mmCIF file of the N, C-alpha and C atoms, coordinates in Angstrom:
data_MODEL
# 
_entry.id   MODEL 
# 
loop_
_atom_site.group_PDB 
_atom_site.id 
_atom_site.type_symbol 
_atom_site.label_atom_id 
_atom_site.label_alt_id 
_atom_site.label_comp_id 
_atom_site.label_asym_id 
_atom_site.label_entity_id 
_atom_site.label_seq_id 
_atom_site.pdbx_PDB_ins_code 
_atom_site.Cartn_x 
_atom_site.Cartn_y 
_atom_site.Cartn_z 
_atom_site.occupancy 
_atom_site.B_iso_or_equiv 
_atom_site.pdbx_formal_charge 
_atom_site.auth_seq_id 
_atom_site.auth_comp_id 
_atom_site.auth_asym_id 
_atom_site.auth_atom_id 
_atom_site.pdbx_PDB_model_num 
ATOM 1   N N  . MET A 1 1  ? 7.089   8.807   -17.535 1.00 0.00 ? 1  MET A N  1 
ATOM 2   C CA . MET A 1 1  ? 6.333   7.589   -17.663 1.00 0.00 ? 1  MET A CA 1 
ATOM 3   C C  . MET A 1 1  ? 6.345   6.783   -16.364 1.00 0.00 ? 1  MET A C  1 
ATOM 4   N N  . HIS A 1 2  ? 7.501   6.746   -15.675 1.00 0.00 ? 2  HIS A N  1 
ATOM 5   C CA . HIS A 1 2  ? 7.588   5.993   -14.445 1.00 0.00 ? 2  HIS A CA 1 
ATOM 6   C C  . HIS A 1 2  ? 6.679   6.575   -13.368 1.00 0.00 ? 2  HIS A C  1 
ATOM 7   N N  . LEU A 1 3  ? 6.557   7.881   -13.324 1.00 0.00 ? 3  LEU A N  1 
ATOM 8   C CA . LEU A 1 3  ? 5.693   8.517   -12.343 1.00 0.00 ? 3  LEU A CA 1 
ATOM 9   C C  . LEU A 1 3  ? 4.247   8.090   -12.543 1.00 0.00 ? 3  LEU A C  1 
ATOM 10  N N  . ILE A 1 4  ? 3.818   8.006   -13.775 1.00 0.00 ? 4  ILE A N  1 
ATOM 11  C CA . ILE A 1 4  ? 2.447   7.579   -14.071 1.00 0.00 ? 4  ILE A CA 1 
ATOM 12  C C  . ILE A 1 4  ? 2.228   6.144   -13.600 1.00 0.00 ? 4  ILE A C  1 
ATOM 13  N N  . VAL A 1 5  ? 3.199   5.276   -13.828 1.00 0.00 ? 5  VAL A N  1 
ATOM 14  C CA . VAL A 1 5  ? 3.093   3.883   -13.384 1.00 0.00 ? 5  VAL A CA 1 
ATOM 15  C C  . VAL A 1 5  ? 3.036   3.826   -11.862 1.00 0.00 ? 5  VAL A C  1 
ATOM 16  N N  . TRP A 1 6  ? 3.862   4.605   -11.170 1.00 0.00 ? 6  TRP A N  1 
ATOM 17  C CA . TRP A 1 6  ? 3.826   4.649   -9.707  1.00 0.00 ? 6  TRP A CA 1 
ATOM 18  C C  . TRP A 1 6  ? 2.458   5.102   -9.214  1.00 0.00 ? 6  TRP A C  1 
ATOM 19  N N  . LEU A 1 7  ? 1.891   6.109   -9.859  1.00 0.00 ? 7  LEU A N  1 
ATOM 20  C CA . LEU A 1 7  ? 0.582   6.611   -9.457  1.00 0.00 ? 7  LEU A CA 1 
ATOM 21  C C  . LEU A 1 7  ? -0.505  5.560   -9.675  1.00 0.00 ? 7  LEU A C  1 
ATOM 22  N N  . ILE A 1 8  ? -0.428  4.838   -10.782 1.00 0.00 ? 8  ILE A N  1 
ATOM 23  C CA . ILE A 1 8  ? -1.412  3.792   -11.065 1.00 0.00 ? 8  ILE A CA 1 
ATOM 24  C C  . ILE A 1 8  ? -1.296  2.662   -10.053 1.00 0.00 ? 8  ILE A C  1 
ATOM 25  N N  . ILE A 1 9  ? -0.066  2.229   -9.776  1.00 0.00 ? 9  ILE A N  1 
ATOM 26  C CA . ILE A 1 9  ? 0.142   1.173   -8.782  1.00 0.00 ? 9  ILE A CA 1 
ATOM 27  C C  . ILE A 1 9  ? -0.336  1.642   -7.412  1.00 0.00 ? 9  ILE A C  1 
ATOM 28  N N  . GLY A 1 10 ? -0.025  2.871   -7.048  1.00 0.00 ? 10 GLY A N  1 
ATOM 29  C CA . GLY A 1 10 ? -0.480  3.420   -5.769  1.00 0.00 ? 10 GLY A CA 1 
ATOM 30  C C  . GLY A 1 10 ? -1.989  3.469   -5.667  1.00 0.00 ? 10 GLY A C  1 
ATOM 31  N N  . LEU A 1 11 ? -2.657  3.872   -6.738  1.00 0.00 ? 11 LEU A N  1 
ATOM 32  C CA . LEU A 1 11 ? -4.114  3.943   -6.738  1.00 0.00 ? 11 LEU A CA 1 
ATOM 33  C C  . LEU A 1 11 ? -4.724  2.555   -6.581  1.00 0.00 ? 11 LEU A C  1 
ATOM 34  N N  . ILE A 1 12 ? -4.227  1.595   -7.332  1.00 0.00 ? 12 ILE A N  1 
ATOM 35  C CA . ILE A 1 12 ? -4.756  0.232   -7.255  1.00 0.00 ? 12 ILE A CA 1 
ATOM 36  C C  . ILE A 1 12 ? -4.501  -0.361  -5.870  1.00 0.00 ? 12 ILE A C  1 
ATOM 37  N N  . ALA A 1 13 ? -3.268  -0.249  -5.394  1.00 0.00 ? 13 ALA A N  1 
ATOM 38  C CA . ALA A 1 13 ? -2.915  -0.827  -4.091  1.00 0.00 ? 13 ALA A CA 1 
ATOM 39  C C  . ALA A 1 13 ? -3.688  -0.157  -2.963  1.00 0.00 ? 13 ALA A C  1 
ATOM 40  N N  . GLY A 1 14 ? -3.798  1.149   -2.995  1.00 0.00 ? 14 GLY A N  1 
ATOM 41  C CA . GLY A 1 14 ? -4.536  1.857   -1.949  1.00 0.00 ? 14 GLY A CA 1 
ATOM 42  C C  . GLY A 1 14 ? -6.009  1.505   -1.934  1.00 0.00 ? 14 GLY A C  1 
ATOM 43  N N  . ALA A 1 15 ? -6.602  1.403   -3.115  1.00 0.00 ? 15 ALA A N  1 
ATOM 44  C CA . ALA A 1 15 ? -8.025  1.062   -3.195  1.00 0.00 ? 15 ALA A CA 1 
ATOM 45  C C  . ALA A 1 15 ? -8.281  -0.360  -2.707  1.00 0.00 ? 15 ALA A C  1 
ATOM 46  N N  . VAL A 1 16 ? -7.428  -1.300  -3.104  1.00 0.00 ? 16 VAL A N  1 
ATOM 47  C CA . VAL A 1 16 ? -7.594  -2.686  -2.660  1.00 0.00 ? 16 VAL A CA 1 
ATOM 48  C C  . VAL A 1 16 ? -7.367  -2.795  -1.156  1.00 0.00 ? 16 VAL A C  1 
ATOM 49  N N  . ALA A 1 17 ? -6.349  -2.124  -0.647  1.00 0.00 ? 17 ALA A N  1 
ATOM 50  C CA . ALA A 1 17 ? -6.056  -2.175  0.790   1.00 0.00 ? 17 ALA A CA 1 
ATOM 51  C C  . ALA A 1 17 ? -7.197  -1.581  1.602   1.00 0.00 ? 17 ALA A C  1 
ATOM 52  N N  . ARG A 1 18 ? -7.801  -0.508  1.116   1.00 0.00 ? 18 ARG A N  1 
ATOM 53  C CA . ARG A 1 18 ? -8.921  0.082   1.849   1.00 0.00 ? 18 ARG A CA 1 
ATOM 54  C C  . ARG A 1 18 ? -10.151 -0.808  1.790   1.00 0.00 ? 18 ARG A C  1 
ATOM 55  N N  . THR A 1 19 ? -10.223 -1.677  0.791   1.00 0.00 ? 19 THR A N  1 
ATOM 56  C CA . THR A 1 19 ? -11.305 -2.651  0.740   1.00 0.00 ? 19 THR A CA 1 
ATOM 57  C C  . THR A 1 19 ? -11.053 -3.769  1.749   1.00 0.00 ? 19 THR A C  1 
ATOM 58  N N  . ILE A 1 20 ? -9.797  -4.172  1.892   1.00 0.00 ? 20 ILE A N  1 
ATOM 59  C CA . ILE A 1 20 ? -9.434  -5.239  2.829   1.00 0.00 ? 20 ILE A CA 1 
ATOM 60  C C  . ILE A 1 20 ? -9.547  -4.753  4.269   1.00 0.00 ? 20 ILE A C  1 
ATOM 61  N N  . VAL A 1 21 ? -9.099  -3.535  4.539   1.00 0.00 ? 21 VAL A N  1 
ATOM 62  C CA . VAL A 1 21 ? -9.142  -2.948  5.887   1.00 0.00 ? 21 VAL A CA 1 
ATOM 63  C C  . VAL A 1 21 ? -10.055 -1.722  5.808   1.00 0.00 ? 21 VAL A C  1 
ATOM 64  N N  . PRO A 1 22 ? -11.360 -1.921  5.887   1.00 0.00 ? 22 PRO A N  1 
ATOM 65  C CA . PRO A 1 22 ? -12.294 -0.809  5.671   1.00 0.00 ? 22 PRO A CA 1 
ATOM 66  C C  . PRO A 1 22 ? -12.371 0.167   6.840   1.00 0.00 ? 22 PRO A C  1 
ATOM 67  N N  . SER A 1 23 ? -12.864 1.331   6.534   1.00 0.00 ? 23 SER A N  1 
ATOM 68  C CA . SER A 1 23 ? -13.198 2.413   7.473   1.00 0.00 ? 23 SER A CA 1 
ATOM 69  C C  . SER A 1 23 ? -12.054 2.806   8.404   1.00 0.00 ? 23 SER A C  1 
ATOM 70  N N  . THR A 1 24 ? -10.843 2.862   7.875   1.00 0.00 ? 24 THR A N  1 
ATOM 71  C CA . THR A 1 24 ? -9.737  3.330   8.703   1.00 0.00 ? 24 THR A CA 1 
ATOM 72  C C  . THR A 1 24 ? -9.333  4.747   8.335   1.00 0.00 ? 24 THR A C  1 
ATOM 73  N N  . VAL A 1 25 ? -9.346  5.065   7.058   1.00 0.00 ? 25 VAL A N  1 
ATOM 74  C CA . VAL A 1 25 ? -8.920  6.373   6.587   1.00 0.00 ? 25 VAL A CA 1 
ATOM 75  C C  . VAL A 1 25 ? -9.945  6.862   5.575   1.00 0.00 ? 25 VAL A C  1 
ATOM 76  N N  . GLY A 1 26 ? -10.408 8.076   5.734   1.00 0.00 ? 26 GLY A N  1 
ATOM 77  C CA . GLY A 1 26 ? -11.336 8.646   4.780   1.00 0.00 ? 26 GLY A CA 1 
ATOM 78  C C  . GLY A 1 26 ? -10.593 9.209   3.585   1.00 0.00 ? 26 GLY A C  1 
ATOM 79  N N  . GLY A 1 27 ? -11.321 9.682   2.605   1.00 0.00 ? 27 GLY A N  1 
ATOM 80  C CA . GLY A 1 27 ? -10.695 10.300  1.452   1.00 0.00 ? 27 GLY A CA 1 
ATOM 81  C C  . GLY A 1 27 ? -11.094 9.622   0.162   1.00 0.00 ? 27 GLY A C  1 
ATOM 82  N N  . GLY A 1 28 ? -10.520 10.099  -0.906  1.00 0.00 ? 28 GLY A N  1 
ATOM 83  C CA . GLY A 1 28 ? -10.840 9.590   -2.221  1.00 0.00 ? 28 GLY A CA 1 
ATOM 84  C C  . GLY A 1 28 ? -9.638  8.989   -2.908  1.00 0.00 ? 28 GLY A C  1 
ATOM 85  N N  . TRP A 1 29 ? -9.587  9.192   -4.200  1.00 0.00 ? 29 TRP A N  1 
ATOM 86  C CA . TRP A 1 29 ? -8.537  8.560   -5.015  1.00 0.00 ? 29 TRP A CA 1 
ATOM 87  C C  . TRP A 1 29 ? -7.155  9.087   -4.667  1.00 0.00 ? 29 TRP A C  1 
ATOM 88  N N  . LEU A 1 30 ? -7.046  10.348  -4.284  1.00 0.00 ? 30 LEU A N  1 
ATOM 89  C CA . LEU A 1 30 ? -5.737  10.897  -3.907  1.00 0.00 ? 30 LEU A CA 1 
ATOM 90  C C  . LEU A 1 30 ? -5.215  10.228  -2.632  1.00 0.00 ? 30 LEU A C  1 
ATOM 91  N N  . THR A 1 31 ? -6.094  10.000  -1.693  1.00 0.00 ? 31 THR A N  1 
ATOM 92  C CA . THR A 1 31 ? -5.717  9.279   -0.476  1.00 0.00 ? 31 THR A CA 1 
ATOM 93  C C  . THR A 1 31 ? -5.290  7.858   -0.805  1.00 0.00 ? 31 THR A C  1 
ATOM 94  N N  . ASP A 1 32 ? -6.018  7.213   -1.737  1.00 0.00 ? 32 ASP A N  1 
ATOM 95  C CA . ASP A 1 32 ? -5.651  5.858   -2.158  1.00 0.00 ? 32 ASP A CA 1 
ATOM 96  C C  . ASP A 1 32 ? -4.246  5.824   -2.755  1.00 0.00 ? 32 ASP A C  1 
ATOM 97  N N  . ILE A 1 33 ? -3.924  6.815   -3.559  1.00 0.00 ? 33 ILE A N  1 
ATOM 98  C CA . ILE A 1 33 ? -2.585  6.883   -4.172  1.00 0.00 ? 33 ILE A CA 1 
ATOM 99  C C  . ILE A 1 33 ? -1.514  7.028   -3.093  1.00 0.00 ? 33 ILE A C  1 
ATOM 100 N N  . ILE A 1 34 ? -1.742  7.916   -2.149  1.00 0.00 ? 34 ILE A N  1 
ATOM 101 C CA . ILE A 1 34 ? -0.760  8.139   -1.086  1.00 0.00 ? 34 ILE A CA 1 
ATOM 102 C C  . ILE A 1 34 ? -0.597  6.883   -0.233  1.00 0.00 ? 34 ILE A C  1 
ATOM 103 N N  . ILE A 1 35 ? -1.709  6.258   0.138   1.00 0.00 ? 35 ILE A N  1 
ATOM 104 C CA . ILE A 1 35 ? -1.645  5.019   0.918   1.00 0.00 ? 35 ILE A CA 1 
ATOM 105 C C  . ILE A 1 35 ? -0.896  3.948   0.134   1.00 0.00 ? 35 ILE A C  1 
ATOM 106 N N  . GLY A 1 36 ? -1.192  3.823   -1.144  1.00 0.00 ? 36 GLY A N  1 
ATOM 107 C CA . GLY A 1 36 ? -0.533  2.821   -1.976  1.00 0.00 ? 36 GLY A CA 1 
ATOM 108 C C  . GLY A 1 36 ? 0.949   3.068   -2.147  1.00 0.00 ? 36 GLY A C  1 
ATOM 109 N N  . MET A 1 37 ? 1.354   4.327   -2.302  1.00 0.00 ? 37 MET A N  1 
ATOM 110 C CA . MET A 1 37 ? 2.770   4.628   -2.485  1.00 0.00 ? 37 MET A CA 1 
ATOM 111 C C  . MET A 1 37 ? 3.555   4.421   -1.183  1.00 0.00 ? 37 MET A C  1 
ATOM 112 N N  . ILE A 1 38 ? 2.991   4.822   -0.060  1.00 0.00 ? 38 ILE A N  1 
ATOM 113 C CA . ILE A 1 38 ? 3.648   4.549   1.222   1.00 0.00 ? 38 ILE A CA 1 
ATOM 114 C C  . ILE A 1 38 ? 3.659   3.046   1.470   1.00 0.00 ? 38 ILE A C  1 
ATOM 115 N N  . GLY A 1 39 ? 2.566   2.392   1.094   1.00 0.00 ? 39 GLY A N  1 
ATOM 116 C CA . GLY A 1 39 ? 2.493   0.943   1.225   1.00 0.00 ? 39 GLY A CA 1 
ATOM 117 C C  . GLY A 1 39 ? 3.533   0.228   0.383   1.00 0.00 ? 39 GLY A C  1 
ATOM 118 N N  . ALA A 1 40 ? 3.874   0.792   -0.761  1.00 0.00 ? 40 ALA A N  1 
ATOM 119 C CA . ALA A 1 40 ? 4.904   0.191   -1.610  1.00 0.00 ? 40 ALA A CA 1 
ATOM 120 C C  . ALA A 1 40 ? 6.254   0.189   -0.897  1.00 0.00 ? 40 ALA A C  1 
ATOM 121 N N  . VAL A 1 41 ? 6.549   1.258   -0.197  1.00 0.00 ? 41 VAL A N  1 
ATOM 122 C CA . VAL A 1 41 ? 7.809   1.330   0.548   1.00 0.00 ? 41 VAL A CA 1 
ATOM 123 C C  . VAL A 1 41 ? 7.795   0.318   1.693   1.00 0.00 ? 41 VAL A C  1 
ATOM 124 N N  . ILE A 1 42 ? 6.710   0.295   2.447   1.00 0.00 ? 42 ILE A N  1 
ATOM 125 C CA . ILE A 1 42 ? 6.594   -0.646  3.566   1.00 0.00 ? 42 ILE A CA 1 
ATOM 126 C C  . ILE A 1 42 ? 6.619   -2.081  3.043   1.00 0.00 ? 42 ILE A C  1 
ATOM 127 N N  . GLY A 1 43 ? 5.857   -2.351  1.990   1.00 0.00 ? 43 GLY A N  1 
ATOM 128 C CA . GLY A 1 43 ? 5.809   -3.693  1.415   1.00 0.00 ? 43 GLY A CA 1 
ATOM 129 C C  . GLY A 1 43 ? 7.158   -4.144  0.887   1.00 0.00 ? 43 GLY A C  1 
ATOM 130 N N  . GLY A 1 44 ? 7.884   -3.248  0.240   1.00 0.00 ? 44 GLY A N  1 
ATOM 131 C CA . GLY A 1 44 ? 9.218   -3.584  -0.242  1.00 0.00 ? 44 GLY A CA 1 
ATOM 132 C C  . GLY A 1 44 ? 10.156  -3.950  0.880   1.00 0.00 ? 44 GLY A C  1 
ATOM 133 N N  . TRP A 1 45 ? 10.049  -3.235  1.984   1.00 0.00 ? 45 TRP A N  1 
ATOM 134 C CA . TRP A 1 45 ? 10.886  -3.517  3.145   1.00 0.00 ? 45 TRP A CA 1 
ATOM 135 C C  . TRP A 1 45 ? 10.522  -4.870  3.753   1.00 0.00 ? 45 TRP A C  1 
ATOM 136 N N  . VAL A 1 46 ? 9.217   -5.132  3.910   1.00 0.00 ? 46 VAL A N  1 
ATOM 137 C CA . VAL A 1 46 ? 8.761   -6.386  4.514   1.00 0.00 ? 46 VAL A CA 1 
ATOM 138 C C  . VAL A 1 46 ? 9.125   -7.577  3.634   1.00 0.00 ? 46 VAL A C  1 
ATOM 139 N N  . VAL A 1 47 ? 8.939   -7.451  2.341   1.00 0.00 ? 47 VAL A N  1 
ATOM 140 C CA . VAL A 1 47 ? 9.220   -8.560  1.422   1.00 0.00 ? 47 VAL A CA 1 
ATOM 141 C C  . VAL A 1 47 ? 10.707  -8.901  1.424   1.00 0.00 ? 47 VAL A C  1 
ATOM 142 N N  . THR A 1 48 ? 11.568  -7.892  1.488   1.00 0.00 ? 48 THR A N  1 
ATOM 143 C CA . THR A 1 48 ? 13.001  -8.174  1.527   1.00 0.00 ? 48 THR A CA 1 
ATOM 144 C C  . THR A 1 48 ? 13.413  -8.809  2.849   1.00 0.00 ? 48 THR A C  1 
ATOM 145 N N  . LEU A 1 49 ? 12.682  -8.518  3.931   1.00 0.00 ? 49 LEU A N  1 
ATOM 146 C CA . LEU A 1 49 ? 12.961  -9.186  5.208   1.00 0.00 ? 49 LEU A CA 1 
ATOM 147 C C  . LEU A 1 49 ? 12.759  -10.696 5.099   1.00 0.00 ? 49 LEU A C  1 
ATOM 148 N N  . PHE A 1 50 ? 11.816  -11.115 4.269   1.00 0.00 ? 50 PHE A N  1 
ATOM 149 C CA . PHE A 1 50 ? 11.535  -12.533 4.076   1.00 0.00 ? 50 PHE A CA 1 
ATOM 150 C C  . PHE A 1 50 ? 12.359  -13.142 2.948   1.00 0.00 ? 50 PHE A C  1 
ATOM 151 N N  . GLY A 1 51 ? 13.259  -12.369 2.367   1.00 0.00 ? 51 GLY A N  1 
ATOM 152 C CA . GLY A 1 51 ? 14.182  -12.896 1.369   1.00 0.00 ? 51 GLY A CA 1 
ATOM 153 C C  . GLY A 1 51 ? 13.680  -12.871 -0.060  1.00 0.00 ? 51 GLY A C  1 
ATOM 154 N N  . ALA A 1 52 ? 12.528  -12.309 -0.313  1.00 0.00 ? 52 ALA A N  1 
ATOM 155 C CA . ALA A 1 52 ? 12.009  -12.229 -1.676  1.00 0.00 ? 52 ALA A CA 1 
ATOM 156 C C  . ALA A 1 52 ? 12.474  -10.927 -2.325  1.00 0.00 ? 52 ALA A C  1 
ATOM 157 N N  . ALA A 1 53 ? 12.404  -10.891 -3.630  1.00 0.00 ? 53 ALA A N  1 
ATOM 158 C CA . ALA A 1 53 ? 12.789  -9.685  -4.361  1.00 0.00 ? 53 ALA A CA 1 
ATOM 159 C C  . ALA A 1 53 ? 11.695  -8.634  -4.220  1.00 0.00 ? 53 ALA A C  1 
ATOM 160 N N  . ALA A 1 54 ? 12.103  -7.409  -3.907  1.00 0.00 ? 54 ALA A N  1 
ATOM 161 C CA . ALA A 1 54 ? 11.141  -6.322  -3.763  1.00 0.00 ? 54 ALA A CA 1 
ATOM 162 C C  . ALA A 1 54 ? 10.724  -5.766  -5.109  1.00 0.00 ? 54 ALA A C  1 
ATOM 163 N N  . SER A 1 55 ? 11.521  -5.995  -6.123  1.00 0.00 ? 55 SER A N  1 
ATOM 164 C CA . SER A 1 55 ? 11.174  -5.478  -7.446  1.00 0.00 ? 55 SER A CA 1 
ATOM 165 C C  . SER A 1 55 ? 10.854  -6.637  -8.373  1.00 0.00 ? 55 SER A C  1 
ATOM 166 N N  . GLY A 1 56 ? 10.034  -6.366  -9.327  1.00 0.00 ? 56 GLY A N  1 
ATOM 167 C CA . GLY A 1 56 ? 9.619   -7.383  -10.280 1.00 0.00 ? 56 GLY A CA 1 
ATOM 168 C C  . GLY A 1 56 ? 8.755   -6.739  -11.337 1.00 0.00 ? 56 GLY A C  1 
ATOM 169 N N  . GLY A 1 57 ? 7.812   -7.469  -11.818 1.00 0.00 ? 57 GLY A N  1 
ATOM 170 C CA . GLY A 1 57 ? 6.910   -6.949  -12.834 1.00 0.00 ? 57 GLY A CA 1 
ATOM 171 C C  . GLY A 1 57 ? 5.813   -6.087  -12.242 1.00 0.00 ? 57 GLY A C  1 
ATOM 172 N N  . PHE A 1 58 ? 4.919   -5.666  -13.092 1.00 0.00 ? 58 PHE A N  1 
ATOM 173 C CA . PHE A 1 58 ? 3.828   -4.780  -12.710 1.00 0.00 ? 58 PHE A CA 1 
ATOM 174 C C  . PHE A 1 58 ? 2.934   -5.437  -11.662 1.00 0.00 ? 58 PHE A C  1 
ATOM 175 N N  . VAL A 1 59 ? 2.570   -6.686  -11.883 1.00 0.00 ? 59 VAL A N  1 
ATOM 176 C CA . VAL A 1 59 ? 1.672   -7.378  -10.961 1.00 0.00 ? 59 VAL A CA 1 
ATOM 177 C C  . VAL A 1 59 ? 2.351   -7.585  -9.608  1.00 0.00 ? 59 VAL A C  1 
ATOM 178 N N  . TRP A 1 60 ? 3.627   -7.978  -9.604  1.00 0.00 ? 60 TRP A N  1 
ATOM 179 C CA . TRP A 1 60 ? 4.353   -8.166  -8.353  1.00 0.00 ? 60 TRP A CA 1 
ATOM 180 C C  . TRP A 1 60 ? 4.441   -6.848  -7.583  1.00 0.00 ? 60 TRP A C  1 
ATOM 181 N N  . SER A 1 61 ? 4.654   -5.757  -8.286  1.00 0.00 ? 61 SER A N  1 
ATOM 182 C CA . SER A 1 61 ? 4.704   -4.447  -7.637  1.00 0.00 ? 61 SER A CA 1 
ATOM 183 C C  . SER A 1 61 ? 3.377   -4.113  -6.968  1.00 0.00 ? 61 SER A C  1 
ATOM 184 N N  . ILE A 1 62 ? 2.282   -4.451  -7.620  1.00 0.00 ? 62 ILE A N  1 
ATOM 185 C CA . ILE A 1 62 ? 0.968   -4.202  -7.031  1.00 0.00 ? 62 ILE A CA 1 
ATOM 186 C C  . ILE A 1 62 ? 0.767   -5.067  -5.790  1.00 0.00 ? 62 ILE A C  1 
ATOM 187 N N  . VAL A 1 63 ? 1.161   -6.347  -5.869  1.00 0.00 ? 63 VAL A N  1 
ATOM 188 C CA . VAL A 1 63 ? 1.011   -7.251  -4.724  1.00 0.00 ? 63 VAL A CA 1 
ATOM 189 C C  . VAL A 1 63 ? 1.820   -6.744  -3.531  1.00 0.00 ? 63 VAL A C  1 
ATOM 190 N N  . VAL A 1 64 ? 3.062   -6.371  -3.768  1.00 0.00 ? 64 VAL A N  1 
ATOM 191 C CA . VAL A 1 64 ? 3.919   -5.860  -2.691  1.00 0.00 ? 64 VAL A CA 1 
ATOM 192 C C  . VAL A 1 64 ? 3.334   -4.571  -2.119  1.00 0.00 ? 64 VAL A C  1 
ATOM 193 N N  . SER A 1 65 ? 2.831   -3.712  -2.969  1.00 0.00 ? 65 SER A N  1 
ATOM 194 C CA . SER A 1 65 ? 2.231   -2.454  -2.505  1.00 0.00 ? 65 SER A CA 1 
ATOM 195 C C  . SER A 1 65 ? 0.979   -2.706  -1.688  1.00 0.00 ? 65 SER A C  1 
ATOM 196 N N  . ILE A 1 66 ? 0.178   -3.673  -2.097  1.00 0.00 ? 66 ILE A N  1 
ATOM 197 C CA . ILE A 1 66 ? -1.033  -4.003  -1.338  1.00 0.00 ? 66 ILE A CA 1 
ATOM 198 C C  . ILE A 1 66 ? -0.662  -4.530  0.041   1.00 0.00 ? 66 ILE A C  1 
ATOM 199 N N  . ILE A 1 67 ? 0.327   -5.406  0.102   1.00 0.00 ? 67 ILE A N  1 
ATOM 200 C CA . ILE A 1 67 ? 0.782   -5.939  1.393   1.00 0.00 ? 67 ILE A CA 1 
ATOM 201 C C  . ILE A 1 67 ? 1.200   -4.786  2.309   1.00 0.00 ? 67 ILE A C  1 
ATOM 202 N N  . GLY A 1 68 ? 2.009   -3.879  1.795   1.00 0.00 ? 68 GLY A N  1 
ATOM 203 C CA . GLY A 1 68 ? 2.465   -2.744  2.596   1.00 0.00 ? 68 GLY A CA 1 
ATOM 204 C C  . GLY A 1 68 ? 1.341   -1.804  2.980   1.00 0.00 ? 68 GLY A C  1 
ATOM 205 N N  . ALA A 1 69 ? 0.410   -1.570  2.062   1.00 0.00 ? 69 ALA A N  1 
ATOM 206 C CA . ALA A 1 69 ? -0.703  -0.667  2.353   1.00 0.00 ? 69 ALA A CA 1 
ATOM 207 C C  . ALA A 1 69 ? -1.627  -1.255  3.412   1.00 0.00 ? 69 ALA A C  1 
ATOM 208 N N  . VAL A 1 70 ? -1.843  -2.566  3.370   1.00 0.00 ? 70 VAL A N  1 
ATOM 209 C CA . VAL A 1 70 ? -2.662  -3.209  4.398   1.00 0.00 ? 70 VAL A CA 1 
ATOM 210 C C  . VAL A 1 70 ? -1.974  -3.086  5.755   1.00 0.00 ? 70 VAL A C  1 
ATOM 211 N N  . ILE A 1 71 ? -0.674  -3.311  5.801   1.00 0.00 ? 71 ILE A N  1 
ATOM 212 C CA . ILE A 1 71 ? 0.078   -3.140  7.049   1.00 0.00 ? 71 ILE A CA 1 
ATOM 213 C C  . ILE A 1 71 ? -0.061  -1.703  7.552   1.00 0.00 ? 71 ILE A C  1 
ATOM 214 N N  . LEU A 1 72 ? 0.080   -0.740  6.656   1.00 0.00 ? 72 LEU A N  1 
ATOM 215 C CA . LEU A 1 72 ? -0.058  0.670   7.027   1.00 0.00 ? 72 LEU A CA 1 
ATOM 216 C C  . LEU A 1 72 ? -1.436  0.956   7.609   1.00 0.00 ? 72 LEU A C  1 
ATOM 217 N N  . LEU A 1 73 ? -2.482  0.462   6.965   1.00 0.00 ? 73 LEU A N  1 
ATOM 218 C CA . LEU A 1 73 ? -3.832  0.721   7.460   1.00 0.00 ? 73 LEU A CA 1 
ATOM 219 C C  . LEU A 1 73 ? -4.097  0.016   8.793   1.00 0.00 ? 73 LEU A C  1 
ATOM 220 N N  . TRP A 1 74 ? -3.523  -1.158  8.993   1.00 0.00 ? 74 TRP A N  1 
ATOM 221 C CA . TRP A 1 74 ? -3.653  -1.823  10.294  1.00 0.00 ? 74 TRP A CA 1 
ATOM 222 C C  . TRP A 1 74 ? -2.984  -1.003  11.390  1.00 0.00 ? 74 TRP A C  1 
ATOM 223 N N  . ILE A 1 75 ? -1.823  -0.449  11.087  1.00 0.00 ? 75 ILE A N  1 
ATOM 224 C CA . ILE A 1 75 ? -1.120  0.394   12.053  1.00 0.00 ? 75 ILE A CA 1 
ATOM 225 C C  . ILE A 1 75 ? -1.946  1.638   12.374  1.00 0.00 ? 75 ILE A C  1 
ATOM 226 N N  . VAL A 1 76 ? -2.508  2.272   11.347  1.00 0.00 ? 76 VAL A N  1 
ATOM 227 C CA . VAL A 1 76 ? -3.349  3.458   11.555  1.00 0.00 ? 76 VAL A CA 1 
ATOM 228 C C  . VAL A 1 76 ? -4.555  3.095   12.409  1.00 0.00 ? 76 VAL A C  1 
ATOM 229 N N  . ARG A 1 77 ? -5.151  1.935   12.154  1.00 0.00 ? 77 ARG A N  1 
ATOM 230 C CA . ARG A 1 77 ? -6.303  1.496   12.927  1.00 0.00 ? 77 ARG A CA 1 
ATOM 231 C C  . ARG A 1 77 ? -5.933  1.278   14.400  1.00 0.00 ? 77 ARG A C  1 
ATOM 232 N N  . LEU A 1 78 ? -4.770  0.672   14.640  1.00 0.00 ? 78 LEU A N  1 
ATOM 233 C CA . LEU A 1 78 ? -4.322  0.457   16.020  1.00 0.00 ? 78 LEU A CA 1 
ATOM 234 C C  . LEU A 1 78 ? -4.066  1.775   16.741  1.00 0.00 ? 78 LEU A C  1 
ATOM 235 N N  . ILE A 1 79 ? -3.460  2.726   16.043  1.00 0.00 ? 79 ILE A N  1 
ATOM 236 C CA . ILE A 1 79 ? -3.165  4.026   16.644  1.00 0.00 ? 79 ILE A CA 1 
ATOM 237 C C  . ILE A 1 79 ? -4.464  4.764   16.983  1.00 0.00 ? 79 ILE A C  1 
ATOM 238 N N  . ARG A 1 80 ? -5.423  4.698   16.084  1.00 0.00 ? 80 ARG A N  1 
ATOM 239 C CA . ARG A 1 80 ? -6.692  5.391   16.332  1.00 0.00 ? 80 ARG A CA 1 
ATOM 240 C C  . ARG A 1 80 ? -7.473  4.758   17.471  1.00 0.00 ? 80 ARG A C  1 
ATOM 241 N N  . ARG A 1 81 ? -7.353  3.454   17.667  1.00 0.00 ? 81 ARG A N  1 
ATOM 242 C CA . ARG A 1 81 ? -8.062  2.791   18.776  1.00 0.00 ? 81 ARG A CA 1 
ATOM 243 C C  . ARG A 1 81 ? -7.475  3.183   20.118  1.00 0.00 ? 81 ARG A C  1 
ATOM 244 N N  . THR A 1 82 ? -6.154  3.334   20.166  1.00 0.00 ? 82 THR A N  1 
ATOM 245 C CA . THR A 1 82 ? -5.512  3.657   21.437  1.00 0.00 ? 82 THR A CA 1 
ATOM 246 C C  . THR A 1 82 ? -5.571  5.139   21.763  1.00 0.00 ? 82 THR A C  1 
ATOM 247 N N  . ALA A 1 83 ? -5.796  5.976   20.774  1.00 0.00 ? 83 ALA A N  1 
ATOM 248 C CA . ALA A 1 83 ? -5.808  7.424   21.003  1.00 0.00 ? 83 ALA A CA 1 
ATOM 249 C C  . ALA A 1 83 ? -7.146  7.907   21.496  1.00 0.00 ? 83 ALA A C  1 
# 
């Protein structure tokens, strides 16, 4: 059950992040899930740096994942511009 929740959060976070930072990474729903799940790790790390709890309810998990996914896509965009 937890895996399904992680996949749903990853899909939502990845899709929202790709809407906020468009045209950085191609792909479909599987790419959105991967971006969202990596973003969850990055977001959890960033949120704890600011002293907030990295874990919480479903909505908080999505918010943290979106923050991390947006950071990830910005980094990818910067790398692609310099390469």
